[in-house]
N, C-alpha and C positions, 0 to 999 in steps of 0.2 A: 532175764529174757534175752534172747539172741538178736543179733543184728542182721542175720542172714537166714533166708528160707531155703530149706533142703528137702527134696522129694525124689523118691525112686519110683520110676514106672517100670514094671516088669514086662518084658516082651521076649523075643528070642535072645535078647541081650538086655542088660540093664540100661535104662535111659535115665540119666541123673540130671535133675534140674536144680540149679543153684542160682539164687538171685538175692542181691542186697535188698533188704526190706524197704529201704527208702526209695527204690525205683520200682518196686512191685506196684502194679495197678496203673502203670503208664503205657501209652502207645508211643513208641519212638519212631520217627520217620525222617529220613534224610535222603533225598534223591530216590533211587530205586530200592534203597534199604529200608525195611520196616521190621520192627521188633514189637510184638504184642505181648505185654506183660500183665494183661488184665485177667486172663482166664485161669482155670484150675491147674494148668501145666506147671507153673512155678509156685503155686500156693501150697507150701509144705510146712514142715516143722521148723520152728525158730531155733537156731543154733548160734553159738558164738564161734569165733575163729578157731579155738582149740578143738571144739567138737567137730567143726567142719573138716579140719585136717585129718582127724581120726576116721571120719566117714569116707572121705575121699580115698585114703589109704586102703580101707576095707574094700571099696568099690573097684579099685584098680587091680585087685586080685581076681576079679571076674572080667568077663567080656563086657565092656561098658562104653557108653557114649556119654559125654558130659556137655551140657549146655550151661554156660557160666556167664552171668551178667552182673555188672557192678564192680566198682573199684575194690571193695573189701574182698569179694569173692575171687576176683581175678588175682589179687595180691597173694591170697592163700594158695591158689593153684600154681602161681609162678614160684612161690617159695618151695613148693613140693616138687618142682620140675615138671609138672604136668603140661604146662604151656610155656611158650617163649613169646617174646614181644612180637615177632613176625606173625604169630598166630592170632593176634588180637585185632579186631576191628572196632571202630567206634560209630555209634549212631547217636546223634545229638549229644556228643561228648561222653556218652556212657559206654564203657568198654564191654565187649562181648567176645566169647570164644566158644567154638565147637570143637570138641576133642574126641577122637576115637582112640580108646586104649586097648 
């Protein structure tokens, strides 16, 4: 079983939701920042880091937006060069990034 949840929402572009399984189901709040991880948006298929890399690479070939939450998910996206440190914010110590590719 995977440690990361992965889901593609099809719109005028792909909207990709990636969330570490251990933070899914939480509502993170810090000042004016709030991240709701309880609904169906991040509730996707369980993948491991290798599968996640393949899926991200496939999605970057399309017009896609990535919503990435959690340390493992962020690390994979950084390893692929999808995000840089300055594009990451934290809410209650949990890293989050929004990427337009």
